[in-house]
N, C-alpha and C positions, 0 to 999 in steps of 0.2 A: 250652542243650548246651554240652559243654566237651569237647576232645580231650585226655587226657592222655597219656604216654610210659611205659610199664611195663617194668620190666627183670626179667632173670631171672638169679639169680646161683647159684656152683657151692658153697654152703656159708659163702660169706662175707660174706654181703648186709650184716648187721649193721655189719660193719667198712666196707665201700662206704659205706653212707650216715653213718656217723659221719664218716668222710673227706669225703664230698659236702656235710656239714652245714656243715664248718669252710670249705671251699674257696668252698661258694658263700655263706657267712654267710646260711645259712637255718635255718629250724627243724624239727625232726622234730615231726612234729601226731599222729604214730599208729603202734603197731607192735604186733604180734602175732606171739606163735611159734605154731610146731604144737602144741606142748603146751598152750598155753593154749585153742586152738579146743574148741568144745563135745563134738566126739566125737573129738578127738584127729586128726583130718583122717590125712594118711598117715601121720602119726606111730605110727597105731594097726596100721598094716598089715604084715601078717606078712613079715619081709624088710627092711623098714624100715631097719632100723638105729637109731640113739637120733636121731631129728631132732626131738626135742620141743622144743631152745633153738634151733633154726634158723627162721628168718624166715617164716611166711606171707602176711605183706602189713606193709608199710611205707609210710609217706607222707611226704614234706618238702617243706616249703612256703615260697615267696619269692615277692614282690611279686605276687602271685596265682597264680601257677605253681606245678602238682606233678607230684611225681617220684615214681612207685611203683613198687614192687617186692616180689618174695619169693625165696627160695633155692628152687631148681630140687628138686623131689621125687625127679624121676624120672632120665631120662638129661640132662646138662646138654650143652646146643650151646654153641660160642661164637659170641657176636652177629656177625652181620654182614649188609649191605645195608641198614643206616641209620646216623646219628648224631644223637646228642643234640645239640643247639644252643643254646647259652646267647649272648642279646643282651645286651651289657653295654650302661648307658646312656651311657657316656663311652670312650676307648680306654684311658684309664688301670683302670677297672674291669674290660674285658675282658682288658686285662693281667695284671692283678691274679689273676682266675681263671685264667686260661690255667696261668701259673707256678705257684698252688696245684694245679691238676690234673695238671702235668706231672711230677710227682714219684712218679719210678719209673715212667715213662709211655713209650711210644715215640712219639714227635714227628713226624707226617707231615708237617708243613708248620709250618715256626715263625711263632709270631705276628708282624705287618709289617703295614705299609700295604700295601693293593693298591688296582687301581681303582676297587673298588666299596665297599672299606670302608677307613677308617682304623687298626682294627685286626683282624686276622683270623689264625686259625692253626686245625691239625686236630690231635688227637693221639688216641692208643689207648689210657687211663689203666690203672693198674696192675693195675685188674680185670677188663681185658679190652673197655673200653666204649669204642666210638668216639664223640669228641665235635669239635664246632664250637665255636670260640670268636669269635663276632662282636660289631660294635659296631652300635647302630641307627644309623641315618641318618635325620637331619631330612627330613619331608616336604614 
């Protein structure tokens, strides 16, 4: 079994995932546009506009973790009620990722030491996705 986070974007999914790939030092392992789907998907629907180059599905991987997404072909709603959580192996890794993700972001809690983590912070990135950046603690 696996449990993965799946995000939706307002037409800028490719840009977001290129950004995340760099921030997380991860790899995009799959990408498919609506135009490349067998039946054209929502791109073929009347009134859909030209979404043929928008992302139907994309997958990023790092250390066995997958983050997946697509562009929302319908009415986009700003994400709320969750946060994507990155757990760095070290405080230095967490701080590096937080710094990268914070470019153009709304930082809601600067990264720093807390009673439960040597490096913890929260932000809403420039694409509107809410993040927690944490440091794994030894068991």
